[in-house]
N, C-alpha and C positions, 0 to 999 in steps of 0.2 A: 109629615102623611108620607105613606110608601111610594117607589117609582111605579107607573105602569099599574096605577089602582083601578083603573077602569077595566083593564085586561084581566085583571086578578078576578075582579067582581064578575066579569063574563064569563070566566072557568066556572065558577060557582053559581052562576046562573044557570049554566049547561047541566050542571053535575047530578042533580037529582032525577031528571027525566032519563038521562042517559045510563044513569049507573043501575036503577029502576030496569030499564029496558035489556040491558046486559044479563041483569040478574034472571030476569024472565026467560032469554033466550041461553044462557048456561044453564039453566033450572037448577041451582041450587045457591046458598047461601057465599058471597064474594069474599076474598082477602082486600087489606088496602091496594095492595099492588093491583090485583084487577080490577079496582073501581078506578084507579089513576088512569090504567091504559085504556082500558076503552072509554074514557070519558076524553082522551084525547086521539082518537081516530081521525086521519086524514078524512074520511069520508063523514066524520059527524056522527050520527047516531048508529050504535051497533045494529049489525043485520046478522049477523054469525057469530058462532063460537069458534075460538081459534084454539089449535093445539099446542101444549108448550112444548117447546123445543123442536116441534116441526115448520110451524108456520111462519111465513115471513109477512110482517105487517108495516103499513105505511101508516105512521105517527105525525101528529101537528105539535111538536113541543112549542113551548111558551115563550122560551126565551134561548139564548147563547150567551155562552162566558168564553173569553178568550184569554190567557196570558201572553206575556209580552213574546216569549220565546217564539210559541207555537202561533200567536197570532201572525207573526211576519207572512209566516208562510202560507196561511188561512186566508191574510189578506190579498195578498201576491195573487191568490188564486180566484180569490171573489172580483179583485179588478178585473180578471176574464171575463167572468159572467157575464158582463154590460148591462148591471143593474144600476138605476141612479140612486138607489139607498136600501139598507136591509129591510125584510119583509117583517122580522120578528125583534123585537126589542133585545138590544145585544151589548155587550161592555166589551172593553180591553183593558187589561190590567198588569202594571208593568212592574214585576215581582222578581223575576230570573235571573235578570241581568245585573243584579246588584251583588257584589262580591263581599263575605264579611271578613275580614283582617283584622281593624284596626277598635272602630264602633260604629253607632248608627251615623253621626255626623259626618264623621270622615270619609266613611265608606259610601255613602250614599253621593257624598259632593264629587267622589271618585267618578262612581258610575255614570253620574250626570255629563261628565268630559268625555269619557270613554264611547259610552252608547249614547251621546247625546243623538246620531245622526240617526238610531234605529227609533228612539223615543220621540224625535219629530217626524219621522216618517211614520207611525203610528198613532200619531197623533193628529195627524195631516189626512190620514185614510179616515179616521173615526169621525174628524169633522166635517169629511166630503160626502159619507156613506151612512149618516145619521146613527152613529155609535158612541155610547158615551166612553168616556177616557179617565182612567183612574191613573194619577201620576206616580213617577216611581217615588217610594215614601208612602204611599196612599195605604201600602199593605196587601197582604198574600191574597190572590183571588178569592180563594173559598171561605176565608174569614169575611171578606167584603162583602161576598153574595150572601153569605150568610145573613152579615149585619142589616144588608140593604134591599136583596132581591128574592131570596128563597121564601115559599110560602106555602102553606099545609095542602096538597093535593095537585099543586103544579108538576109540569113536567117540563125539566131543561135539560141542555146538552152543553158539555163544555170540551174545551181543546186540553183538555190536560185531565187525566186519570184520575184524579180527586177530586174533581165535581161531586163526588158521592156523598162529601162533605155534607151539602145541602139536605142530605137525609136526615139530618138532624130536628128539620123542620118539616118533617112530613112529604117533602118530595120524593118524586123518581128523577132522579140527575143522575145524569151517564155521561161517562168520560168517551169521546171520539176521536176520530183525526180530524184533522181540518177540513179534509173533502166534505165530510159527512156537515161539519159547519157551514160551509159554501153553499149546500143544496139548500138548508133551513133558512140561512140568510138571504139566499135567493128566491125562497118562498115556494118552494118544495118541498113534498113529504120527506120526512125520514124512515127510513127501514130497518127495522130490527125485527130477529127471530123473537117470535113471541116466545118469552124466558119461561124456565121452571122457576119452581119457588122452593125455596128454603125457610123454613119457618125458624126462630128462635125464641124457647118460650123463657123468660125470665123470669123466676120466683125470689121469694125474699127480696133484702135491701143491701145496699152498697154501705157498710162503714169502717171506720178506722183507716188502715192504710189501703185497704182497696178501693180503687178509682174506675170510672167508666173504661179506662184505657184497658182494665185487666181484663174485660169482657171479650173483648176483640183481640185479645193476644192469646186469651184460652180460645176462641172460636179459631183462629188461625193456626192453631195447635191442632186442633180437630180435624179442620177440612183442609189443612195444608195449602199452595200458594196457586193451585189449581182446582181445588173442590167446589170453589162456588161458580166455576166457568157456566157461562148459559143461564145463570140463575141470578134472580133477586131474593136478596136476603130480607124476611120481616120478621123486626123483633117486636114482640109483644109481652104482655103479663103485669103482674102487679110490680115488676123489677124493673119493667121497662117507663111505666107511669109514675114512678117515684125516683126517678132520674132527672137531673135538668137538661135541658134542651141542648146545650152545648156539649155535655157528656154523650148524649144522643150523636150529636155530630161527629164526636173523635170517632167513637164506634162505627160510624158508616163510612168515614174518611178512611179509616184503615182498611177497610173490606176491600178496598180496589189489592190490598195484600192475598186476596182469598181469590181473585181473579173475577169475583162477584159481578155481574153486570153494574148493579147497585144495592145499596141496603135502604131500608128505610122504617120509620117509627109512624103509629096513628097519631093524629092532633091530639093534645092532651093540655093540661094545664100548665105544664109547664114550658110549650111553645108558647101558649098565650100568654105567660107572664114574659118572656124573651121579646114576641114581638112587642108588645106594652113596652117595655124597656128600651128598645130600639126605636123608640117613633113610630112605632106600626099599628096604633090601636086600631084602625080604620081596617087592617088587615085581619087582626085578632077578631074584632066585631065581625067582619063579612065570614069570618070562619066557622063562629059560633053557630051562625044561623045554618049550616051545613055542618055542623060538626059531626053527625053518625055516617056521614059518606065519608068523611076524612078519617074514618078508621075501618079495620075490618069488622064483618058481620059478627056478632055476639057468637053463632053458632060455631063460627071457623075456630075462635081462640078457646071454645067450650072444648074442641075434638079435632085439634090441628092435623091430626095425624090422616084425617078424612080429606083436608082440602091443600096441603102442602104435599111437595116429594119428597120432603125430607124434613124430619124435626130434632132438632136438637133442644135439651133442657138445661140450663144451669141455674144454679142456686146462688144469688148474689151473697146471699147471708155464708156461707161455707167457700165462697172463692177467694183465693190467695192472691196477693200481687205476685205478676211473673214478670220475668226479664226473657225476651225473645232475641235469639242469634246464636254464635253470629254469623253474618253472611247471608244468612236468609231470615226472613220476618216470620216465617211459620215453626221454626222451632223454639217451642214452648217451656220455660222451666218456671215452676215455682218459685218462689224466693229462698223457702226453707232446703229445697234440692242446690241451689244455685252454687252453693261450697262445694258440695261433693263432685257437682259436673264438671265444675273448672279445675278441680284439681283434678279428674279422671281424664282431662282431655287437654290438659296443659294449658288452659288460658290465663295470659298475665292477668296476677290479681291485684296488682297497680291500676287505677282507674287514673287518667292521663287528665280527662278532661271528663265534666258533664253538662249536658246541653238540653235546655230547655226550649219548649215554644213551638215555632212553625204553625202552618194552616191546621194542622191536628189537635194540637194542644196549649193555646194561648188565649187560653177563655179567660175572664175575668175571675172564675173560680179555678182554673187550673195556677193561676198568678198568685192569687192570693192564698191557697193552699202551700203552694212551693215556699210564699214569703214566710208562712206561721212556722216552718221548718229552718228559714234563714235567721229569724228571730232569735232561734233557740242557741245560736253561735255563739252569739255574746251573752244571753242570758245564763247560757252554761259553761262560759267560760271555753268555747272549744274555737278549733283553728281547723279552715274548710282544708282538707287535704288534694283535692284535684281543683284545677283549673275550672272556672263554672259561667257559662254565657246563656244569655236569656235574648229572643228571637220574638218580639210580638208580633201579632198576629195581623194587626192594624193599627193606623193611628189614631184609632178611635181606643182601642184598647191601650196603647201604648200611653195616650196622653191622660186618660182615666187611673191608670195604678200609679203615673207620675204623682198624679194629684193628692192619690191616697197613699203616697208614700212608701210604696212597694218597691220602686226603683233605687230607692236610696236606702231602704234593709237589702238590698243584693248588692249593692256597692259597698255596703259596710263590711261584707264578708270577700271583697273583692274580685266581684262578678263584672264581665263586662255585656252590656246591652249592645246588641248587633242591630242594623237596620229591620223596619219591616218589610221583611222580605225574606224569599227562601234560603237564601245564602249558602249555611252549612249542611242543610237538607238535601241539595241536589248538587253536590260537587262544587260548589260556589264558594269554597269555605280555603282561604291561603292561610293554610295554617303552619305557622313557623317549625321547621324540621319534616314536615311530612316529605320533603323530596329523597330523605336518609332512607324511608321505607324500615325503617323499624318495626318492630312486631310491639302493638300496644293495644290497652283496651281503653274505648269510651264506652261511655254510657248516653241515650239520650231518647228523647221523648217524641221522635218522628216517629214514620211510619214505614220505612224501607232502610234496609241495612246489608245493601250487597257489596259485593267485594270494590272498593275505591269510591264507594258511591259520597262519601261526606268531603274526605280532604285528598283523594286521588291516591291515598297509599293503600297499595293491596295486603298489606299486613296489617292495616289496622281491622280491628276484631270490634264492632259496634253492637249494643246490647239497646233492645228497645225495653223501654219500660214509662208508667205512668209519671208526669212531672214530679209528683211529690217523692214518687221512688228513688227518680232521678238524683232529686237535690239531698236527700237523704244519702245516697250513694258516692254524692258526690263530697259531701260533709266529710264521711268515712274514710274516702279514697281505697276503696277496696271490694272486689268484686264479690267478697264470700259473705259480705256484710249483708243481716239479716235483722232489719230496725224494729222488727215486731220482738226479737228476740234477744238482740245483742247489745250491750253497753259500749260504749266510747272513753276513751282516757282524755279528760281534758285538759288544760293547760298548769293546772294545780295536780295533776297526779289522781285525780278522783275518778271514779266510775259513774257516768254517766248514760241514761238512755234517752233517747230522743221520743218527745209524746206524739202522739197520732196528730197528724196535720189536721186544721181545720180552717175554713174560708168560706165567704158568702158566695152564693149562686150566681146575683146578681149585684152590680155595686149601691147600698144603701143609698146612697148619694146622686145616684142615676149616672149613666156613661156623658161623657164631653167632650169636647173636641175644638178645637181654634178653627184648622182647616182640613178638613178630609180628605184633599186631594182631588175633588171631582172635578170634571172639564165638561160641559154639556156641548153637544153638537150644534153647529149651525144649523137654522132651522131651513135652509136653502143652501145646499153643499156644492149646488153643480159649479162656482165659480172659484172653489177651492183646486188649488192645482197641487197635485202629488208629485213629486220629484225625488226620481232616482238616478243617481250620477252613473253613467255605464262603467267609469272607473272603481266604484266603491267595491270593497272587499266585503264588506258588511250584509249590501243588498243587492240583488239581480232580479232585474225581471225575468217573468216566466216563460219559457217558449214551449207549446203544446208537445207533449210526446207523441210518436207517431203511431197510427192507426195499425189495427192487426192486417199482413198482406194477404189472409186468409189461405196459407199454406201451412204446411206440418213444418215446427221448429227442429230443422235438423242438422247435425255437425257441430251442437253445442259443447262446451266445456265443463267441465265441472270445476268452479270456483274455490267451495269448500265446503268439505265435510263437518261441520260444527259439532263439538263431543260436548253432551252434558249441557248444563245451563246456559242459556242465551237467549237472555234479556233485553229490552232496547237498548239499555246500557251498553250492552256487546255490541250490539249491532251500530248505534249513533251515539257515542258517548256524551255525555251533558259537559258540566264543569266548564272549562276552558274553550271548549267548542261552541257553547252556545253564543258567543259573539259572530257567529257564521249559520246562524238560524234561518236569515232572512236570503242567505247566499247557497244555491244549492250546488252548484259547481265547486266552492270551495269546502261546504262542510260535507262533500262527499269523499273527502279526506278521508275521513274517518270510519268510514262506513268497515264496519264485521272487523276493526282492529282489534276489539276485545273478546272475539271471539276465540276459542281453542280449537286448533285444527286436529281432527281427531286421527292423521297419519302422522305427526310429529309432536304432538302435544305442546305446541307452542300457540300463542298469539299472533296473529300479524306475519303469518309468515307462510305460504301457500305456493306451490308450486306452478309457474308459467308454464303452461302444456305447448306454447311456440317457441320457446328457449332452454326450456328444460333447468331454468334457474329460479330459485326462491326467492320469491320478494315479496312487499306487501300487499295487504290483501287489494284496497282500493288502486293500486299501481299495477297489478294482474287484472282486475277486471279492464282498466283503462287500455291495456295494451288488448285485451281481446275486443274491445268496443273499437278500437282503432283500426282492427285488421278486419272488421266486420263478422267477427265470432261471437255468436250468441252463448252465454253463461247461465249456469244453473247453479242455484244454492240447497245444501242438503243441512238438516237439521234434526234436534232431538225432539224429547217431549216438551210441551208448553211453551214454545218457540216465541219470542216476542213478548213475554210477558212483561210487567213493568208499566212505564210510561204510556202515554197515549199518542207520543209522537211521531207522527207521519215521515220526518225525518227518514225513519228505519224501513220504511215503504219507498220513499221517492230516490233514498239514493242507488237504491239497486237498479230500481229503475231506469236513472238517469245515466246508470254505468253499465248499460246492457244488459244485465239478468233478466230473464225471460220468465223464469219459474223457480219457486221456494217450495223445496219436496222435505215432509217434517213427520215427526211421529204424531205429532199435535201442536195447534195452535194456542195462543190466549186470544181472546175475543177480538180485542180491539186490532189486532195487529193484522190478522188475518182478514179485517174489514178494509182494513189500510190497504193492503196489499191487492185487495179487488178494486178498491175506489181508482189506485193508480195503473190501473192495466195490465198487472201481472199474475200469474197463474200461482194461488195459495193452495198448495195439494198437500193430501195425507197418503202415507204410504196404507195401502187396503191390508197388509201384511208387516208388522212393524218390524219384522225380523230380516226384511230386505233392504234395511239401512245398512244392516253388516256386509251385503254383497258389493256394494259399490265403493271402489279401488279410484284412487288417486289418478290415475292418467286416464281417467273415462271421458269418452263421448257419449253423447246422448242424443237420440231422437223419438221425438213423438211422433206415433204412425197413425192416430187416428184423431186428432186434434180439428180437422176438418170436419169432424162429427162431434164437436163440442156439445153439448145438450146437459141440460138438468137431470140429476139422478145417475147421469152413466159416467162412470169411472175411465180416466185416460189411460193411455199404454204408452209404457215408456221404453227405448231399448237403450241398455246400459251396456255399450259397446268397447271391452275391454283392451289394454295395450297388446296381447297377445291374439287378438280378434276375437278370441273367446265374446259371448256377451250373456246377460241377464235381461231378463223380460220383467218389468215391473209393475203393476198394476196401482195405479194412484186415484185415491177419491176424491172428490172435491163438492163442498155445498153452495155452489154457483145456482142462482135462480136464472128466470130468461132475461130479468132487466139489467142482473151483475155480468151475463155472457155480452150483453150488450154495450156493457164499460168497456170489456177485453175487446172486443172487436173495434169499437171506438179509438181504443188505445188510453183511456182513462175515461172517468164518469165526467169530470169536469169539461172534457170535449163537445159531449154530449150536451152540457146547458149552455157553452159558447156558442153551439151551433144551432140552440133553440130546438133541440130534441129531447131533450131529458121531459 
């Protein structure tokens, strides 16, 4: 039986009446996205139509999910809220703090020793506040959520950008910062600008070497890393319904890489099959009763151009396998063009490592199709030319694939099976030799491939593909290899071709597991003590940020003018820094150390205007803070893309940064800045970015008149006494201005004024 089945039934009970009312008010047929959004309004029944990309709307999500790295800060904030228990079903998943190095058993044991303090903290906080706790080794948050909590037509938020994986089960599932999660856990409304809608019509049917991963790789190539910003992507058509539920999850998961708010699919037979296979027949039965409300209206899908802001059409029968990269997930190359592109760009052709699995591609179907290729290694007398690793998404998947012989198959080709955790996907891969920073090529089925993302080596070129394509490429060991057309030379000197991958959508013998790794919270957590040592290097209780003094910010110094791509990985790196995610002071030592300084094209080297000496970005920020001097960060386009980690907003706030002025923001990061009481601003004129000089002092002239829709004026005073007046836009509404005035959104909650 499903978790929280009564809550799910209540959602379905409300849905027909609310959706029918919304359809009446809007005056037209509705997309699936609109049905879910209008069914989750904070005020209950719809009373007005909302403008896409215009109106801020209060929603009531059904549940919250947190991973262990972001949960630390989210729960430290929740402890400030003064609530005895979470107001909605909430879970914590221990998946980020497990480094991949040797193998699953060794790595998990080491993680439990190294991060025991953090795991104990998360376990006790979860126990105290009524939160479900998934232990280290249980699996990756998004896979565990798909297996246990996601349901068609639901709405959830999660403190990880890949929360959107749950869209594979027909949810609107959205990645947020910890402060947003705290709002919902505290029983408050969650605010979101009503999204625009992108429709992706899938015709035809996948076959052969082409996999669901290729759909999102293609879409990423079309939309780019920012093309989905402010929009929900809704997939539909015969191609969508012909695809497995977990395949849909893969597509939604990597939708985070196009900046989309989330992605989703309408309820269909594949979702019903998956729910029943994962012991949730009760959810499938309940969904079947309201099935027409769990997908878009027929008129919408018949004439999508009338109902979506943008429509993309992809014929799955013609879609080719893709590899995306390096250094960005939207550089899409069909496999037939990879050899040409690799030679043209001087990408190293030898593949050092192939990695499959993670939250986006570790379903039973993924693993079984990859195993069908692995079996061909011995059958065709081949030798695997690259290292090969598998990261199962959950203990349920790992146990089941071991039972069905897949792990043994992989071991026979020399593969390493890592723990059921994020590991190599998030910089938690202790790869031998990475410190040498040699230029090399890897291929993986993960979702993100920014510089240093996997192994910390800036010269590792990572290409993203489907698990089956990655497996084939690892067998060949050659980036120019096209398994659709090329032969391999086996150990007997014969030319052989790999046969098309095959596999089962779901395990024929069903899923199985001995211990899924779940801990239920105490019925009454009032007696549970949460202890944080004042001398801990890993955990630190939070102190409230100061409220705004009501005056214009003046005499601020430019901390850094970031050049080019500046993701949350650049602002607050993961990898070894994950161990400090619960200690704001310590983790602030990584603030913006990956950002490129526009004035010297170096990382972690900015001018301290008080001394004239170049130093690390955090050191200069701390010097300004100690001297009582505010600072400003300037950035380029899509600033803060990538992870939802709110540390990228909390660290600048903690170190005295008052405003972040950029050409454009990624959605989650902009919200995170607002929540922490920072000013997130955009240039009214993008070319003004070029006017900002290294020795600038910045004055706000009209912050005292801060109001919705009214730009702010900033003076950039140059070293020679001249100045440029720059107009900055913002998207703050009255409530969000209240966060700024109070010093943070959390300050309002703690004061009982939110």
